TIMI-2910 file (N, C-alpha, C, CB; in pm, 1 decimal, decimal comma, always signed):
<rs>
+----------+----------+----------+----------+----------+----------+----------+----------+----------+----------+----------+----------+------+
!      n_x !      n_y !      n_z !     ca_x !     ca_y !     ca_z !      c_x !      c_y !      c_z !     cb_x !     cb_y !     cb_z ! resn !
+----------+----------+----------+----------+----------+----------+----------+----------+----------+----------+----------+----------+------+
!  -5839,2 !  +4533,4 !   +144,8 !  -5739,1 !  +4595,7 !    +10,7 !  -5624,6 !  +4512,5 !    +17,0 !  -5681,4 !  +4769,3 !    +21,2 !  Met !
!  -5517,6 !  +4562,5 !   +182,9 !  -5415,9 !  +4455,0 !   +106,0 !  -5391,5 !  +4323,8 !   +115,0 !  -5306,9 !  +4481,2 !   +120,0 !  Met !
!  -5483,7 !  +4257,6 !   +147,8 !  -5470,5 !  +4137,2 !    +93,8 !  -5534,6 !  +4083,6 !    -73,6 !  -5528,9 !  +4064,6 !   +202,9 !  Lys !
!  -5588,2 !  +4190,3 !   -129,5 !  -5637,5 !  +4149,3 !   -194,8 !  -5521,1 !  +4216,3 !   -341,1 !  -5788,8 !  +4176,2 !   -161,4 !  Lys !
!  -5453,8 !  +4311,5 !   -286,2 !  -5303,2 !  +4319,4 !   -369,0 !  -5228,3 !  +4213,8 !   -336,4 !  -5208,7 !  +4445,8 !   -337,7 !  Ser !
!  -5204,1 !  +4158,1 !   -259,3 !  -5086,8 !  +4045,1 !   -266,8 !  -5172,4 !  +3965,5 !   -360,0 !  -5031,8 !  +3956,3 !   -109,8 !  Leu !
!  -5324,2 !  +3899,1 !   -339,0 !  -5341,5 !  +3789,1 !   -440,5 !  -5303,4 !  +3858,2 !   -583,4 !  -5504,4 !  +3726,2 !   -438,3 !  His !
!  -5293,2 !  +3996,0 !   -626,6 !  -5284,0 !  +4002,9 !   -753,2 !  -5129,4 !  +3983,7 !   -776,3 !  -5347,1 !  +4130,1 !   -805,5 !  Ile !
!  -5064,4 !  +4042,1 !   -670,7 !  -4926,0 !  +4019,8 !   -759,7 !  -4852,8 !  +3870,8 !   -694,0 !  -4801,0 !  +4178,7 !   -735,2 !  Ala !
!  -4915,7 !  +3798,1 !   -674,2 !  -4883,5 !  +3658,5 !   -634,4 !  -4930,8 !  +3620,3 !   -768,8 !  -4957,7 !  +3585,5 !   -493,4 !  Leu !
!  -5008,9 !  +3642,7 !   -806,0 !  -5103,6 !  +3574,6 !   -956,3 !  -4985,3 !  +3648,9 !  -1067,1 !  -5330,4 !  +3660,5 !   -987,6 !  Leu !
!  -4947,3 !  +3743,7 !  -1064,2 !  -4877,7 !  +3810,0 !  -1213,9 !  -4749,0 !  +3706,2 !  -1201,7 !  -4821,9 !  +4020,9 !  -1213,8 !  Ile !
!  -4698,5 !  +3680,2 !  -1033,6 !  -4584,3 !  +3629,2 !  -1051,1 !  -4600,1 !  +3461,0 !  -1115,8 !  -4513,0 !  +3646,4 !   -909,3 !  Leu !
!  -4682,2 !  +3441,1 !  -1055,9 !  -4683,7 !  +3275,2 !  -1140,8 !  -4734,2 !  +3272,5 !  -1273,5 !  -4784,3 !  +3158,6 !  -1068,4 !  Leu !
!  -4789,8 !  +3370,7 !  -1313,9 !  -4854,6 !  +3374,7 !  -1485,8 !  -4651,7 !  +3399,7 !  -1547,6 !  -5024,7 !  +3590,0 !  -1535,8 !  Val !
!  -4605,2 !  +3505,7 !  -1482,7 !  -4429,4 !  +3491,9 !  -1540,6 !  -4344,6 !  +3372,7 !  -1537,4 !  -4334,8 !  +3580,3 !  -1460,0 !  Gly !
!  -4379,8 !  +3316,4 !  -1402,3 !  -4299,5 !  +3172,7 !  -1382,8 !  -4376,2 !  +3083,1 !  -1483,4 !  -4307,0 !  +3101,1 !  -1211,1 !  Leu !
!  -4478,7 !  +3085,6 !  -1537,0 !  -4531,2 !  +2964,7 !  -1627,7 !  -4471,7 !  +2995,6 !  -1752,6 !  -4697,6 !  +2948,9 !  -1644,3 !  Val !
!  -4408,9 !  +3088,6 !  -1785,1 !  -4381,3 !  +3099,5 !  -1937,8 !  -4206,6 !  +3089,8 !  -1954,3 !  -4450,3 !  +3263,8 !  -2002,9 !  Gly !
!  -4166,0 !  +3057,4 !  -1789,1 !  -4012,5 !  +3015,6 !  -1826,3 !  -3969,6 !  +2924,4 !  -1807,7 !  -3924,3 !  +3067,1 !  -1786,3 !  Cys !
!  -3885,9 !  +2890,2 !  -1934,9 !  -3840,8 !  +2735,7 !  -1927,5 !  -3755,2 !  +2692,1 !  -1864,8 !  -3807,0 !  +2684,2 !  -2022,9 !  Ala !
!  -3723,3 !  +2608,9 !  -1802,8 !  -3639,0 !  +2540,4 !  -1681,2 !  -3484,6 !  +2456,5 !  -1840,9 !  -3797,8 !  +2358,9 !  -1546,2 !  Val !
!  -3412,4 !  +2477,5 !  -1779,2 !  -3289,9 !  +2436,9 !  -1817,7 !  -3187,1 !  +2381,2 !  -1728,4 !  -3242,4 !  +2530,7 !  -1872,4 !  Lys !
!  -3132,4 !  +2310,5 !  -1806,4 !  -2999,6 !  +2213,4 !  -1717,3 !  -2944,3 !  +2203,7 !  -1813,3 !  -3013,5 !  +2060,5 !  -1638,6 !  His !
!  -2831,0 !  +2202,0 !  -1746,7 !  -2696,0 !  +2198,3 !  -1825,8 !  -2670,1 !  +2023,2 !  -1804,2 !  -2552,2 !  +2319,8 !  -1745,2 !  Lys !
!  -2616,1 !  +1993,4 !  -1931,3 !  -2590,8 !  +1892,2 !  -2018,9 !  -2455,3 !  +1813,5 !  -2020,5 !  -2610,5 !  +1946,2 !  -2136,0 !  Val !
!  -2424,5 !  +1705,0 !  -1951,1 !  -2268,6 !  +1679,4 !  -1985,6 !  -2246,1 !  +1574,0 !  -2049,9 !  -2180,6 !  +1667,9 !  -1878,0 !  Thr !
!  -2174,1 !  +1500,7 !  -2155,3 !  -2149,0 !  +1421,3 !  -2198,5 !  -2003,4 !  +1386,0 !  -2186,7 !  -2199,0 !  +1433,8 !  -2291,6 !  Leu !
!  -2007,5 !  +1232,5 !  -2149,2 !  -1853,7 !  +1189,1 !  -2119,3 !  -1823,8 !  +1105,1 !  -2143,7 !  -1803,2 !  +1182,8 !  -2021,4 !  Ser !
!  -1669,3 !  +1045,5 !  -2160,8 !  -1670,0 !   +920,2 !  -2219,6 !  -1464,3 !   +960,6 !  -2194,3 !  -1777,1 !   +897,6 !  -2416,7 !  Arg !
!  -1410,0 !   +884,9 !  -2110,8 !  -1280,7 !   +894,9 !  -2100,7 !  -1216,6 !  +1000,5 !  -2044,6 !  -1238,9 !   +882,1 !  -2201,1 !  Ala !
!  -1149,7 !  +1053,3 !  -2141,9 !  -1086,8 !  +1194,4 !  -2169,6 !  -1198,6 !  +1334,1 !  -2239,5 !   -955,7 !  +1155,4 !  -2290,7 !  Thr !
!  -1280,5 !  +1247,1 !  -2311,9 !  -1399,8 !  +1318,5 !  -2406,9 !  -1528,4 !  +1360,3 !  -2305,8 !  -1463,4 !  +1194,9 !  -2540,0 !  Glu !
!  -1505,1 !  +1527,5 !  -2290,8 !  -1585,2 !  +1597,1 !  -2228,9 !  -1688,5 !  +1705,7 !  -2304,0 !  -1505,1 !  +1650,3 !  -2144,5 !  Ile !
!  -1832,8 !  +1729,4 !  -2334,2 !  -1861,0 !  +1755,5 !  -2435,6 !  -1997,6 !  +1851,3 !  -2331,6 !  -1875,4 !  +1620,8 !  -2554,4 !  Tyr !
!  -2056,9 !  +1977,6 !  -2361,9 !  -2124,1 !  +2042,6 !  -2297,0 !  -2287,7 !  +2050,4 !  -2361,5 !  -2046,5 !  +2162,3 !  -2284,2 !  Ser !
!  -2375,2 !  +2073,6 !  -2286,0 !  -2503,9 !  +2102,3 !  -2394,9 !  -2615,4 !  +2137,2 !  -2273,9 !  -2559,2 !  +1938,2 !  -2514,6 !  Gly !
!  -2738,0 !  +2168,0 !  -2352,1 !  -2808,3 !  +2208,4 !  -2261,8 !  -2943,3 !  +2089,6 !  -2263,8 !  -2837,2 !  +2367,5 !  -2289,9 !  Thr !
!  -3034,1 !  +2084,2 !  -2146,7 !  -3195,7 !  +2046,2 !  -2186,5 !  -3246,5 !  +2157,3 !  -2153,2 !  -3278,6 !  +1921,3 !  -2111,3 !  Leu !
!  -3320,8 !  +2208,0 !  -2242,0 !  -3454,3 !  +2296,0 !  -2188,8 !  -3573,7 !  +2175,8 !  -2199,2 !  -3497,5 !  +2456,1 !  -2307,7 !  Thr !
!  -3636,7 !  +2206,2 !  -2101,3 !  -3777,4 !  +2176,2 !  -2058,7 !  -3913,9 !  +2283,2 !  -2141,1 !  -3771,4 !  +2202,7 !  -1878,5 !  Phe !
!  -3994,6 !  +2203,3 !  -2224,5 !  -4062,4 !  +2306,0 !  -2277,6 !  -4215,9 !  +2199,5 !  -2182,0 !  -4042,1 !  +2336,7 !  -2493,4 !  Asp !
!  -4232,0 !  +2112,7 !  -2094,5 !  -4297,9 !  +2029,1 !  -2078,5 !  -4315,5 !  +1971,1 !  -1951,8 !  -4269,5 !  +1966,1 !  -2151,6 !  Gly !
!  -4365,0 !  +1913,0 !  -1822,3 !  -4325,2 !  +1859,6 !  -1746,9 !  -4247,2 !  +1728,7 !  -1775,9 !  -4411,3 !  +1859,1 !  -1682,3 !  Pro !
!  -4232,1 !  +1658,9 !  -1896,4 !  -4120,1 !  +1549,6 !  -1927,1 !  -4102,9 !  +1576,3 !  -2030,3 !  -4136,3 !  +1408,8 !  -1917,1 !  Tyr !
!  -4077,9 !  +1636,3 !  -2130,7 !  -4014,6 !  +1668,1 !  -2221,1 !  -3953,3 !  +1800,8 !  -2237,7 !  -4078,6 !  +1640,7 !  -2301,0 !  Thr !
!  -3872,5 !  +1767,7 !  -2384,8 !  -3788,4 !  +1895,3 !  -2388,7 !  -3717,4 !  +1856,0 !  -2503,3 !  -3693,0 !  +1934,4 !  -2257,0 !  Gly !
!  -3590,9 !  +1991,7 !  -2551,0 !  -3495,9 !  +1983,8 !  -2577,6 !  -3350,8 !  +1977,9 !  -2617,1 !  -3521,2 !  +1983,2 !  -2574,8 !  Lys !
!  -3296,6 !  +1830,4 !  -2597,6 !  -3165,9 !  +1820,6 !  -2573,5 !  -3060,7 !  +1893,7 !  -2674,9 !  -3144,2 !  +1683,4 !  -2566,7 !  Leu !
!  -2971,2 !  +1984,5 !  -2662,4 !  -2875,5 !  +1997,2 !  -2789,6 !  -2778,1 !  +2008,3 !  -2686,2 !  -2889,8 !  +2128,4 !  -2916,7 !  Val !
!  -2654,2 !  +1938,9 !  -2801,0 !  -2459,4 !  +1941,2 !  -2773,0 !  -2455,3 !  +2005,3 !  -2880,5 !  -2339,1 !  +1785,1 !  -2771,8 !  Ile !
!  -2364,0 !  +2109,8 !  -2901,1 !  -2380,9 !  +2213,0 !  -2982,1 !  -2230,9 !  +2161,1 !  -3038,8 !  -2413,0 !  +2376,1 !  -2912,4 !  Pro !
!  -2143,9 !  +2120,9 !  -2942,3 !  -2007,8 !  +2022,6 !  -3051,7 !  -1997,4 !  +1885,8 !  -2952,9 !  -1792,3 !  +2125,7 !  -3064,8 !  Lys !
!  -2028,6 !  +1801,8 !  -3027,6 !  -2024,3 !  +1701,3 !  -2964,0 !  -1892,5 !  +1597,8 !  -2960,8 !  -2129,6 !  +1651,5 !  -3004,3 !  Gly !
!  -1893,4 !  +1467,8 !  -2974,3 !  -1782,7 !  +1376,4 !  -3062,3 !  -1793,6 !  +1414,7 !  -3217,3 !  -1816,2 !  +1198,1 !  -3047,4 !  Pro !
!  -1630,6 !  +1406,1 !  -3204,5 !  -1603,9 !  +1437,9 !  -3379,7 !  -1610,0 !  +1597,1 !  -3436,1 !  -1737,5 !  +1354,9 !  -3474,6 !  Asn !
!  -1683,9 !  +1678,2 !  -3350,3 !  -1692,8 !  +1827,2 !  -3408,5 !  -1848,0 !  +1835,8 !  -3450,1 !  -1580,7 !  +1856,8 !  -3553,3 !  Gly !
!  -1948,9 !  +1731,2 !  -3434,2 !  -2066,3 !  +1701,2 !  -3474,4 !  -2143,0 !  +1785,7 !  -3371,0 !  -2093,3 !  +1549,8 !  -3481,9 !  Glu !
!  -2251,0 !  +1835,2 !  -3421,3 !  -2371,1 !  +1873,3 !  -3299,3 !  -2503,5 !  +1797,6 !  -3264,3 !  -2429,4 !  +2005,5 !  -3331,3 !  Ser !
!  -2545,9 !  +1780,7 !  -3172,3 !  -2657,9 !  +1705,0 !  -3202,1 !  -2786,0 !  +1740,6 !  -3095,5 !  -2611,5 !  +1550,9 !  -3196,8 !  Phe !
!  -2893,4 !  +1740,6 !  -3158,7 !  -3035,0 !  +1774,9 !  -3135,8 !  -3122,5 !  +1660,8 !  -3135,3 !  -3083,5 !  +1867,5 !  -3234,6 !  Ala !
!  -3239,6 !  +1697,7 !  -3031,8 !  -3372,7 !  +1600,5 !  -3035,1 !  -3433,7 !  +1608,9 !  -2918,1 !  -3349,3 !  +1448,7 !  -3059,1 !  Gly !
!  -3559,7 !  +1555,4 !  -2929,8 !  -3631,1 !  +1541,6 !  -2813,6 !  -3591,7 !  +1472,2 !  -2719,2 !  -3732,4 !  +1505,2 !  -2830,7 !  Arg !
!  -3616,6 !  +1515,9 !  -2591,7 !  -3621,9 !  +1413,2 !  -2452,5 !  -3736,1 !  +1424,6 !  -2419,2 !  -3534,0 !  +1440,4 !  -2322,8 !  Tyr !
!  -3759,6 !  +1269,0 !  -2378,8 !  -3921,2 !  +1257,8 !  -2372,4 !  -3890,3 !  +1115,8 !  -2194,2 !  -4023,3 !  +1159,4 !  -2600,9 !  Val !
!  -3966,3 !  +1163,5 !  -2072,6 !  -3973,2 !  +1123,0 !  -1968,0 !  -4085,6 !  +1055,0 !  -1893,1 !  -3940,1 !  +1202,2 !  -1925,2 !  Ala !
!  -4104,9 !   +923,0 !  -1868,7 !  -4217,6 !   +865,1 !  -1795,3 !  -4231,2 !   +852,7 !  -1683,6 !  -4241,7 !   +771,3 !  -1817,5 !  Lys !
!  -4306,8 !   +887,4 !  -1575,6 !  -4290,0 !   +902,4 !  -1439,5 !  -4344,3 !   +775,9 !  -1408,4 !  -4354,1 !  +1025,6 !  -1371,4 !  Asp !
!  -4248,2 !   +726,9 !  -1315,1 !  -4248,9 !   +578,1 !  -1295,5 !  -4240,1 !   +554,1 !  -1115,4 !  -4100,6 !   +504,8 !  -1389,4 !  Thr !
!  -4267,1 !   +688,0 !  -1091,5 !  -4269,2 !   +687,1 !   -909,5 !  -4349,7 !   +555,6 !   -868,7 !  -4366,2 !   +842,6 !   -829,5 !  Ser !
!  -4288,6 !   +461,7 !   -754,8 !  -4405,5 !   +378,6 !   -695,0 !  -4489,8 !   +442,3 !   -614,2 !  -4365,1 !   +271,3 !   -620,5 !  Pro !
!  -4636,3 !   +474,2 !   -640,5 !  -4741,7 !   +483,9 !   -577,8 !  -4776,0 !   +619,0 !   -551,2 !  -4735,2 !   +412,5 !   -475,5 !  Gly !
!  -4818,4 !   +678,1 !   -387,1 !  -4827,4 !   +816,4 !   -352,7 !  -4714,0 !   +816,3 !   -270,3 !  -4960,3 !   +867,9 !   -286,2 !  Val !
!  -4641,3 !   +975,6 !   -337,6 !  -4528,3 !  +1050,2 !   -245,4 !  -4625,2 !  +1019,8 !    -92,4 !  -4494,5 !  +1261,9 !   -297,9 !  Pro !
!  -4497,7 !  +1010,2 !    -17,3 !  -4506,4 !  +1004,3 !   +171,2 !  -4563,3 !  +1176,6 !   +181,0 !  -4291,0 !   +969,9 !   +283,7 !  Ser !
!  -4636,1 !  +1177,8 !   +274,6 !  -4660,5 !  +1317,9 !   +368,3 !  -4597,3 !  +1412,6 !   +381,5 !  -4667,5 !  +1309,8 !   +479,4 !  Val !
!  -4561,2 !  +1541,4 !   +340,1 !  -4470,4 !  +1614,5 !   +314,8 !  -4376,6 !  +1621,4 !   +198,5 !  -4421,0 !  +1604,5 !   +399,4 !  Gly !
!  -4431,6 !  +1556,9 !   +103,8 !  -4339,3 !  +1597,5 !    -11,7 !  -4208,6 !  +1514,2 !    +28,3 !  -4311,0 !  +1775,1 !    -23,1 !  Gly !
!  -4194,8 !  +1407,2 !    +86,8 !  -4063,5 !  +1405,1 !    +73,0 !  -4067,6 !  +1260,6 !    +23,4 !  -3975,7 !  +1443,7 !   +202,7 !  Thr !
!  -4152,8 !  +1187,4 !    -82,6 !  -4133,0 !  +1065,2 !   -122,3 !  -4067,2 !  +1073,7 !   -227,1 !  -4233,9 !   +994,2 !   -135,9 !  Gly !
!  -4018,5 !   +962,7 !   -304,1 !  -3944,9 !   +936,8 !   -405,7 !  -4010,2 !   +971,5 !   -568,9 !  -3913,0 !   +794,8 !   -380,2 !  Gln !
!  -3932,5 !  +1051,4 !   -600,5 !  -3972,7 !  +1088,1 !   -791,0 !  -3913,1 !  +1013,1 !   -865,2 !  -3928,7 !  +1233,0 !   -863,9 !  Ile !
!  -3928,5 !   +932,5 !   -946,6 !  -3879,4 !   +859,5 !  -1049,0 !  -3935,3 !   +839,9 !  -1183,0 !  -3866,6 !   +756,9 !  -1005,4 !  Glu !
!  -3855,4 !   +888,7 !  -1227,4 !  -3852,4 !   +892,0 !  -1392,7 !  -3747,5 !   +820,1 !  -1516,6 !  -3835,8 !  +1031,6 !  -1416,3 !  Ala !
!  -3812,1 !   +749,9 !  -1592,4 !  -3726,7 !   +684,4 !  -1719,0 !  -3739,1 !   +799,8 !  -1836,2 !  -3801,3 !   +517,2 !  -1780,2 !  Gln !
!  -3615,0 !   +863,1 !  -1850,8 !  -3605,2 !   +908,4 !  -2006,5 !  -3510,6 !   +901,8 !  -2093,0 !  -3621,8 !  +1018,6 !  -2022,8 !  Gly !
!  -3570,3 !   +915,8 !  -2210,8 !  -3487,8 !   +893,1 !  -2359,5 !  -3500,1 !   +971,8 !  -2452,7 !  -3514,7 !   +782,2 !  -2429,8 !  Val !
!  -3371,9 !  +1022,8 !  -2524,0 !  -3342,1 !  +1093,9 !  -2572,6 !  -3268,4 !  +1028,9 !  -2711,8 !  -3288,8 !  +1166,2 !  -2483,1 !  Trp !
!  -3369,5 !  +1064,1 !  -2815,6 !  -3217,2 !  +1075,9 !  -2953,7 !  -3220,6 !  +1164,9 !  -3031,7 !  -3195,1 !   +962,5 !  -3069,1 !  Thr !
!  -3068,4 !  +1164,8 !  -3036,6 !  -3043,0 !  +1297,8 !  -3138,5 !  -2958,6 !  +1278,9 !  -3247,0 !  -2978,9 !  +1417,6 !  -3069,6 !  Gly !
!  -3022,8 !  +1384,9 !  -3358,6 !  -2980,7 !  +1373,2 !  -3465,9 !  -2851,4 !  +1435,2 !  -3522,8 !  -3069,3 !  +1400,0 !  -3520,1 !  Gln !
!  -2720,1 !  +1405,4 !  -3532,3 !  -2603,0 !  +1504,9 !  -3598,0 !  -2603,2 !  +1539,1 !  -3680,9 !  -2501,4 !  +1486,3 !  -3614,0 !  Gly !
!  -2506,8 !  +1652,6 !  -3693,0 !  -2499,6 !  +1746,1 !  -3783,4 !  -2427,0 !  +1717,5 !  -3945,6 !  -2431,3 !  +1846,0 !  -3706,3 !  Ser !
!  -2359,9 !  +1584,8 !  -3890,6 !  -2315,0 !  +1518,5 !  -4042,9 !  -2352,5 !  +1384,6 !  -4058,1 !  -2156,2 !  +1516,1 !  -4071,7 !  Asn !
!  -2492,1 !  +1369,1 !  -3996,4 !  -2581,4 !  +1241,1 !  -4026,4 !  -2560,5 !  +1138,7 !  -3924,1 !  -2549,3 !  +1174,2 !  -4167,7 !  Gly !
!  -2468,5 !  +1123,0 !  -3807,0 !  -2488,2 !  +1006,4 !  -3746,7 !  -2611,8 !  +1031,6 !  -3624,7 !  -2340,7 !   +955,9 !  -3691,4 !  Ser !
!  -2628,0 !   +975,4 !  -3513,9 !  -2676,9 !  +1005,6 !  -3445,9 !  -2649,7 !   +957,5 !  -3283,9 !  -2767,0 !   +991,7 !  -3503,7 !  Ser !
!  -2725,4 !   +980,3 !  -3176,0 !  -2699,9 !   +907,6 !  -3039,1 !  -2842,1 !   +920,9 !  -2990,4 !  -2577,2 !   +979,8 !  -2929,3 !  Met !
!  -2833,7 !   +803,1 !  -2877,9 !  -2934,7 !   +772,9 !  -2795,0 !  -2898,9 !   +741,0 !  -2663,1 !  -3003,7 !   +678,0 !  -2844,4 !  Ser !
!  -3022,6 !   +783,1 !  -2565,6 !  -2974,8 !   +795,5 !  -2486,7 !  -3065,0 !   +721,9 !  -2377,0 !  -2940,8 !   +914,5 !  -2487,3 !  Ala !
!  -3068,1 !   +676,5 !  -2260,4 !  -3145,8 !   +599,5 !  -2169,2 !  -3110,6 !   +693,7 !  -1998,2 !  -3082,3 !   +408,7 !  -2183,0 !  Glu !
!  -3209,6 !   +749,8 !  -1930,7 !  -3160,5 !   +824,9 !  -1838,8 !  -3226,4 !   +806,1 !  -1738,3 !  -3151,1 !   +941,7 !  -1864,4 !  Val !
!  -3236,4 !   +771,8 !  -1584,2 !  -3264,9 !   +746,8 !  -1487,4 !  -3321,9 !   +914,5 !  -1419,8 !  -3145,9 !   +662,9 !  -1432,8 !  Lys !
!  -3422,8 !   +939,7 !  -1416,0 !  -3460,2 !  +1081,6 !  -1353,0 !  -3507,2 !  +1066,9 !  -1200,5 !  -3587,6 !  +1154,2 !  -1441,6 !  Val !
!  -3437,6 !  +1197,4 !  -1162,9 !  -3498,8 !  +1176,9 !   -995,8 !  -3562,1 !  +1367,1 !   -973,0 !  -3311,3 !  +1115,9 !   -837,9 !  Gly !
!  -3609,8 !  +1379,3 !   -869,2 !  -3601,8 !  +1487,8 !   -787,6 !  -3572,7 !  +1609,9 !   -861,3 !  -3508,5 !  +1466,2 !   -688,7 !  Arg !
!  -3638,4 !  +1729,4 !   -903,7 !  -3572,3 !  +1805,3 !  -1016,5 !  -3538,1 !  +1822,8 !  -1108,7 !  -3523,9 !  +1826,0 !  -1022,3 !  Gly !
!  -3578,5 !  +1693,1 !  -1187,0 !  -3545,3 !  +1658,4 !  -1314,2 !  -3430,4 !  +1616,1 !  -1367,5 !  -3568,0 !  +1736,3 !  -1372,7 !  Gly !
!  -3322,8 !  +1625,1 !  -1259,6 !  -3209,3 !  +1564,8 !  -1271,5 !  -3212,0 !  +1422,5 !  -1317,0 !  -3149,5 !  +1577,1 !  -1158,6 !  His !
!  -3106,0 !  +1408,4 !  -1385,5 !  -3045,0 !  +1232,8 !  -1436,7 !  -2898,6 !  +1181,4 !  -1471,1 !  -3109,2 !  +1192,4 !  -1578,6 !  Gly !
!  -2903,4 !  +1095,1 !  -1470,6 !  -2771,3 !  +1024,9 !  -1506,4 !  -2803,1 !   +882,7 !  -1579,4 !  -2679,3 !   +999,2 !  -1364,8 !  Ile !
!  -2744,2 !   +895,3 !  -1716,4 !  -2772,0 !   +761,3 !  -1818,6 !  -2683,3 !   +693,8 !  -1874,4 !  -2839,0 !   +783,5 !  -1926,6 !  Gly !
!  -2689,8 !   +606,9 !  -2003,8 !  -2599,3 !   +589,5 !  -2104,8 !  -2633,5 !   +633,1 !  -2235,2 !  -2568,3 !   +467,1 !  -2111,2 !  Thr !
!  -2551,4 !   +741,5 !  -2296,4 !  -2579,4 !   +741,5 !  -2474,0 !  -2471,4 !   +658,6 !  -2529,7 !  -2567,9 !   +907,3 !  -2558,2 !  Ala !
!  -2570,4 !   +581,1 !  -2614,5 !  -2445,0 !   +517,0 !  -2721,2 !  -2481,6 !   +603,4 !  -2922,2 !  -2482,8 !   +264,2 !  -2722,6 !  Lys !
!  -2336,3 !   +622,9 !  -2882,7 !  -2323,3 !   +675,0 !  -3038,4 !  -2322,6 !   +589,5 !  -3153,3 !  -2203,9 !   +742,8 !  -3057,9 !  His !
!  -2406,6 !   +607,6 !  -3253,9 !  -2403,0 !   +532,9 !  -3390,1 !  -2278,9 !   +463,8 !  -3434,2 !  -2432,6 !   +625,4 !  -3496,2 !  Ser !
!  -2186,9 !   +534,2 !  -3395,0 !  -2039,2 !   +465,0 !  -3457,8 !  -2021,9 !   +358,0 !  -3298,3 !  -1861,0 !   +627,2 !  -3494,6 !  Asn !
!  -2094,2 !   +319,2 !  -3208,9 !  -2145,4 !   +191,7 !  -3130,7 !  -2057,7 !   +215,5 !  -2990,1 !  -2106,5 !    +24,5 !  -3220,4 !  Gly !
!  -1948,8 !   +377,0 !  -2967,2 !  -1904,9 !   +434,8 !  -2862,8 !  -1986,3 !   +471,7 !  -2765,1 !  -1846,4 !   +522,2 !  -2893,3 !  Lys !
!  -2017,4 !   +434,0 !  -2625,2 !  -2085,2 !   +462,5 !  -2548,0 !  -2040,4 !   +578,4 !  -2425,7 !  -2116,1 !   +347,5 !  -2517,1 !  Glu !
!  -2154,0 !   +672,5 !  -2378,3 !  -2095,8 !   +770,9 !  -2304,9 !  -2176,6 !   +811,6 !  -2214,1 !  -2053,7 !   +870,2 !  -2372,5 !  Tyr !
!  -2115,2 !   +876,4 !  -2114,6 !  -2233,9 !   +912,9 !  -1976,4 !  -2286,2 !  +1019,0 !  -2019,6 !  -2178,5 !   +948,2 !  -1812,4 !  Gln !
!  -2437,9 !  +1030,2 !  -1985,0 !  -2510,8 !  +1179,9 !  -1988,9 !  -2559,6 !  +1142,4 !  -1902,2 !  -2600,7 !  +1247,3 !  -2096,4 !  Ile !
!  -2506,0 !  +1326,4 !  -1819,8 !  -2611,3 !  +1361,1 !  -1716,0 !  -2660,7 !  +1498,1 !  -1705,0 !  -2563,7 !  +1329,9 !  -1588,8 !  Ser !
!  -2717,6 !  +1558,1 !  -1640,0 !  -2816,8 !  +1698,9 !  -1626,5 !  -2847,6 !  +1709,2 !  -1505,3 !  -2955,0 !  +1705,7 !  -1703,5 !  Phe !
+----------+----------+----------+----------+----------+----------+----------+----------+----------+----------+----------+----------+------+
</rs>
């Protein structure tokens, strides 16, 4: 009976966790300019990336998509490298745009370069 209760409790916990979206803090920076935002994953490799107050006071939002590029099968014990390449294109509230290429590792954290439609480049990390 105790074992069955434990299984039911674990099942309820897992069902609750499935509905939870994973969020990462996003930082966009260039020299002394620093902007913050969020990346909310809605799938294993996809999500919505939003920078509410970016360059020139403009807000940016768009889809983030990554592709797993891990080499082969992870090593025994789960210590293998996880690699992915991600891309983001954000549309600005005043008509400009930003695009980014990101190298992603374990835990979904990444770093890369974002380019504004005016040509300025920024470092993006989450």
